[in-house]
C-alpha positions in Angstrom: 0.0 0.0 0.0 1.5 3.3 -1.0 1.1 6.8 0.4 -1.7 7.6 -2.0 -3.9 4.8 -0.7 -3.2 5.8 2.8 -4.4 9.3 2.0 -7.5 8.1 0.3 -8.5 5.9 3.2 -8.0 8.6 5.7 -9.7 11.2 3.4 -12.8 9.0 3.0 -13.1 8.8 6.8 -12.8 12.6 7.0 -15.6 13.0 4.4 -17.9 10.7 6.3 -17.4 12.6 9.5 -18.0 15.9 7.7 -21.3 14.6 6.3 -22.6 13.9 9.8 -22.9 17.0 10.7 -11.8 48.8 5.5 -8.7 48.9 6.3 -7.6 52.5 6.5 -5.0 54.8 8.0 -2.7 57.5 6.8 0.8 56.4 5.7 3.0 55.7 8.6 0.2 55.5 11.1 -0.9 52.3 12.9 -4.2 50.8 11.7 -6.7 50.8 14.5 -8.4 47.5 15.1 -12.1 47.6 14.3 -14.2 47.2 17.4 -16.0 43.9 17.6 -19.8 44.4 17.5 -21.5 43.8 20.8 -24.5 41.5 20.4 -27.7 43.1 21.3 -30.1 41.3 23.6 -28.3 38.0 23.7 -30.2 35.7 26.0 -28.0 35.1 29.1 -29.4 31.6 29.7 -28.8 30.6 26.1 -25.3 32.0 26.3 -24.6 30.1 29.5 -25.8 26.8 27.9 -23.9 27.3 24.7 -20.7 28.3 26.3 -20.6 25.3 28.6 -21.6 23.0 25.7 -18.6 24.3 23.7 -16.2 23.8 26.6 -17.5 20.3 27.3 -17.4 19.4 23.5 -13.7 20.5 23.7 -13.2 18.1 26.5 -14.7 15.2 24.5 -12.5 16.1 21.5 -9.3 16.1 23.7 -10.3 12.7 25.0 -10.5 11.6 21.4 -7.0 13.0 20.8 -5.6 11.1 23.7 -7.2 7.9 22.5 -5.9 8.4 19.0 -2.4 9.0 20.3 -2.7 5.8 22.4 -3.7 3.9 19.2 -0.8 5.5 17.4 1.7 4.4 20.1 0.2 0.9 20.0 0.7 0.7 16.3 4.3 2.0 16.6 4.9 -0.6 19.4 3.7 -3.3 17.1 6.0 -2.0 14.3 9.0 -2.0 16.5 8.2 -5.4 17.9 7.6 -7.0 14.5 8.9 -4.7 11.7 7.1 -5.4 8.4 5.5 -3.3 5.7 1.9 -4.0 7.0 2.7 -2.8 10.5 4.5 0.3 9.1 1.4 1.2 7.0 -0.8 0.6 10.0 1.3 3.1 12.0 1.0 5.6 9.2 -2.7 5.3 9.2 -2.8 5.7 13.0 -0.7 8.9 12.6 -3.1 10.3 10.1 -6.1 9.7 12.4 -4.3 11.0 15.5 -3.2 14.2 13.8 -6.7 14.8 12.3 -8.1 14.5 15.8 -5.5 16.9 17.1 -6.3 19.4 14.3 -10.0 19.3 15.2 -9.0 20.1 18.8 -6.9 23.1 18.0 -9.8 25.7 18.3 -10.6 24.3 21.8 -6.9 24.4 22.8 -6.6 28.0 21.7 -9.7 28.8 23.7 -8.5 27.1 26.8 -5.3 29.2 26.7 -6.9 32.4 25.6 -6.2 34.4 28.9 -3.0 36.5 28.6 -1.5 35.0 31.8 -1.5 31.4 30.4 -1.2 32.1 26.7 2.5 31.3 26.6 1.8 27.9 28.2 -0.6 27.2 25.3 1.9 28.3 22.7 4.6 26.0 24.1 2.2 23.1 24.3 1.1 23.5 20.7 4.7 23.8 19.6 5.6 20.6 21.5 2.7 18.7 19.8 2.6 20.2 16.4 5.7 22.2 15.4 6.2 22.4 11.7 7.8 22.5 9.3 10.4 20.0 10.5 14.0 19.6 9.3 14.4 15.9 8.6 18.1 16.0 8.9 17.8 17.1 12.6 16.3 13.7 13.4 17.6 11.1 10.9 20.0 10.3 8.1 19.3 12.2 4.9 20.8 11.6 1.4 24.3 12.9 1.2 24.7 13.2 5.0 25.1 9.7 6.4 25.9 10.8 9.9 23.1 13.4 10.3 20.4 13.5 12.9 19.9 12.6 16.5 19.9 8.9 15.5 23.6 9.3 14.7 24.6 11.7 17.4 25.6 9.3 20.2 26.5 12.3 22.4 22.8 12.8 23.0 21.5 10.2 25.4 18.1 9.2 24.3 15.8 10.0 27.2 12.5 11.9 27.2 14.0 14.7 29.1 16.9 15.1 26.6 14.4 14.9 23.7 12.5 17.8 25.0 15.7 19.8 25.6 16.6 19.2 21.9 13.2 20.5 20.6 13.6 23.7 18.6 17.0 24.1 20.3 18.7 26.5 17.9 16.1 26.8 15.1 12.3 26.6 14.7 12.7 23.7 12.3 14.6 21.6 14.7 11.6 19.7 16.1 12.3 16.6 18.1 8.8 16.1 19.6 5.3 16.2 18.2 3.3 14.8 15.3 5.6 16.0 12.6 8.7 14.6 14.3 6.9 11.2 14.4 5.9 11.7 10.8 9.6 11.9 9.8 10.3 8.7 11.7 7.4 6.8 10.0 7.6 8.2 6.4 11.4 8.7 6.5 13.2 11.9 5.6 12.5 11.4 1.9 9.1 9.7 2.2 10.5 6.3 1.4 10.8 4.6 4.7 11.1 0.8 4.7 10.1 -1.4 7.6 13.5 -3.0 7.6 15.0 0.3 8.9 13.3 -0.5 12.2 14.8 -4.0 12.6 16.9 -4.2 15.8 20.6 -5.1 15.6 22.2 -6.8 18.6 25.7 -7.2 17.2 28.9 -5.3 18.1 30.3 -3.9 21.3 27.6 -1.1 21.7 24.5 -2.1 19.8 22.6 0.7 21.5 24.8 3.2 19.6 23.9 1.9 16.2 21.7 4.2 14.1 18.9 1.7 13.6 18.6 1.0 17.3 18.7 4.7 18.1 16.0 5.2 15.5 13.8 2.7 17.2 14.3 4.4 20.6 13.8 7.9 19.2 10.5 6.8 17.6 9.3 5.3 20.8 10.3 8.4 22.8 8.5 10.8 20.4 5.4 8.7 21.0 5.8 8.9 24.7 6.1 12.7 24.5 2.9 12.9 22.5 1.0 10.8 25.0 2.3 12.7 28.0 1.3 16.1 26.5 -2.1 14.9 25.4 -2.9 13.3 28.7 -1.7 16.4 30.6 -4.1 18.6 28.6 -7.1 16.3 29.2 -6.4 16.3 32.9 -6.3 20.1 33.0 -9.5 20.7 31.0 -12.6 19.6 33.1 -14.6 22.1 35.2 -13.7 20.2 38.3 -10.0 20.6 37.6 -10.3 24.3 38.4 -7.4 25.0 36.1 -8.0 26.1 32.5 -11.8 26.2 33.1 -11.7 28.7 35.9 -10.6 31.5 33.6 -13.4 30.7 31.2 -16.1 30.4 33.9 -15.0 33.6 35.5 -16.4 35.4 32.5 -20.1 36.4 32.1 -21.9 34.0 29.7 -22.1 36.6 26.9 -18.4 37.4 27.4 -17.5 33.8 27.0 -19.2 33.7 23.6 -17.3 36.8 22.6 -14.1 35.1 23.6 -14.9 32.1 21.5 -15.7 34.4 18.6 -12.3 36.1 18.9 -10.5 32.8 19.2 -12.3 31.3 16.2 -11.5 34.3 13.9 -7.9 34.1 15.0 -7.8 30.3 14.3 -8.9 31.1 10.7 -6.1 33.6 10.3 -3.3 31.7 12.1 -4.2 28.1 11.5 -6.3 27.7 8.4 -4.9 30.4 6.1 -1.4 29.4 7.3 -2.1 25.9 6.1 -3.3 27.0 2.7 -0.5 27.6 0.2 -0.4 30.9 -1.6 1.4 29.4 -4.6 2.9 26.1 -5.9 6.2 27.0 -4.2 4.7 27.0 -0.7 6.0 24.6 2.0 2.8 23.8 3.9 2.5 21.1 6.5 3.8 17.9 5.1 4.8 16.6 1.7 5.1 13.1 3.0 1.8 12.5 4.8 -0.1 14.9 2.4 -1.9 16.0 5.6 -2.8 19.6 4.9 -6.3 18.9 3.6 -7.2 16.6 6.4 -6.0 19.0 9.1 -7.7 22.0 7.4 -11.0 20.2 7.0 -10.9 18.9 10.6 -10.4 22.5 12.0 -13.3 23.7 9.7 -15.5 21.0 11.0 -15.0 22.1 14.6 -15.7 25.8 13.7 -18.8 24.8 11.8 -20.1 22.7 14.6 -19.9 25.6 17.0 -21.4 28.2 14.7 -23.9 26.1 12.8 -24.6 22.9 14.7 -26.9 20.3 13.3 -29.1 20.6 16.3 -29.7 23.3 18.8 -28.6 26.9 18.9 -25.1 27.9 17.8 -22.9 31.0 17.9 -24.3 32.2 14.6 -27.9 32.2 15.9 -27.0 34.1 19.0 -24.4 36.6 17.6 -25.3 37.2 13.9 -28.4 38.4 12.0 -30.2 36.0 9.7 -28.5 37.3 6.6 -25.0 36.7 8.1 -26.1 33.3 9.2 -27.2 32.3 5.7 -24.0 33.7 4.2 -21.8 31.9 6.7 -23.6 28.6 6.0 -23.1 29.1 2.3 -19.4 30.0 2.7 -18.7 26.9 4.8 -20.4 24.7 2.2 -18.6 26.3 -0.7 -15.2 26.0 1.0 -15.7 22.4 1.9 -16.8 21.5 -1.7 -13.8 23.4 -3.1 -11.3 21.7 -0.8 -12.7 18.2 -1.3 -12.2 18.6 -5.1 -8.8 20.3 -4.8 -5.6 18.5 -5.8 -3.5 16.6 -3.2 -1.1 17.8 -2.1 -2.7 21.3 -2.2 0.6 22.8 -3.6 -0.5 21.2 -6.9 -3.8 23.0 -6.9 -4.6 25.7 -9.5 -3.8 29.2 -8.2 -7.3 30.3 -9.0 -8.7 27.6 -6.7 -6.2 28.5 -3.9 -7.2 32.2 -4.2 -10.9 31.3 -4.0 -10.3 29.2 -0.9 -8.4 32.1 0.8 -11.2 34.5 -0.1 -13.8 32.1 1.4 -11.8 31.8 4.6 -11.5 35.5 4.9 -15.2 35.9 4.3 -15.9 33.3 7.0 -13.7 35.1 9.5 -15.4 38.4 8.7 -18.8 36.9 9.2 -17.9 35.2 12.4 -16.4 38.5 13.7 -19.6 40.3 12.7 -17.6 42.9 10.7 -18.9 41.7 7.3 -22.4 42.9 6.7 -24.7 41.1 4.3 -26.9 43.4 2.2 -30.6 42.6 2.3 -31.9 41.0 -0.9 -34.0 43.4 -3.0 -37.0 41.0 -2.9 -36.9 41.1 0.9 -37.2 44.8 1.2 -40.5 46.1 2.3 -41.9 48.9 0.0 -42.3 52.2 1.8 -45.4 54.2 0.9 -44.6 57.9 0.5 -47.0 60.4 1.9 -49.4 61.9 -0.7 -49.2 65.7 -1.5 -53.0 65.8 -1.2 
């Protein structure tokens, strides 16, 4: 089974889950941020219910992330115990599922760490879990450099503590923990990893110093770091934990919705648009796992579920007028349809399609923020009778 088949299987699963459901300033002067519109007459009880539902949905999604990471580590353990191509491909599929689950959780994680006093904690956590792009040669042997990477640097003792110390040590691309570090280990630096590269060797005076054995240990440690970070996040999330939730609950119900709104518009800018290449030259996410579309669609699904849920009231109903609600729904549908049909990897997509996707994302952000107004259709306008001169 090649990478294309892995992608198709994971992409089909993604589609099934998706189916269920003026700038202006004078030169040299700073541009003032537009004030966010304050919703009028938002029902406090409805805001309380929705804000708590969003937080608890985030908890459920993080539990799914932890379970998917556990499944990934189980698959990696099987690969290391009995290295063969079937077990390698099973580990890759588990990686695709785990990273998709994590992408879906990103809006909740950003919400949990929204307060200024803990925002840096959230940034460090996300970088530990999902730092990209990654320099393959920082981890493993690459063509032309047979001694490159941590797998060949025996001066680095392979422990979890040391692995975290090496993460982004001197450059942002030097990732030694997280999903994309694991991706390098499973797909290989050139995307052509063979299962035999995980076969243990017990010959020689110091077999533990051999690259293949260090590769095995490094892969296992990256999985342990993923599990530790995911579990720690789940334990900090519940209301009873009185940790992340206390900041959220300290806000009035309507203020919570405004915070969710601000985070979601930021997610569109910092996560979705960042994952969408601006040209065929862009280096977005991963060329090996072809994961950009899966991650982007997973994040979109989370946003859509909060704003336009299949059942019950959502953020759109409480914060937007009906014309904005309709426009937001159409924009989500159009973007999903466009992305599903877009080439894989997205760097191969037509520039016109990429520009259209970016325009739709920017429209979604404007609608969610409430700064994009939707004109009333002419047929909906009520005629006004002018007073007679008589």
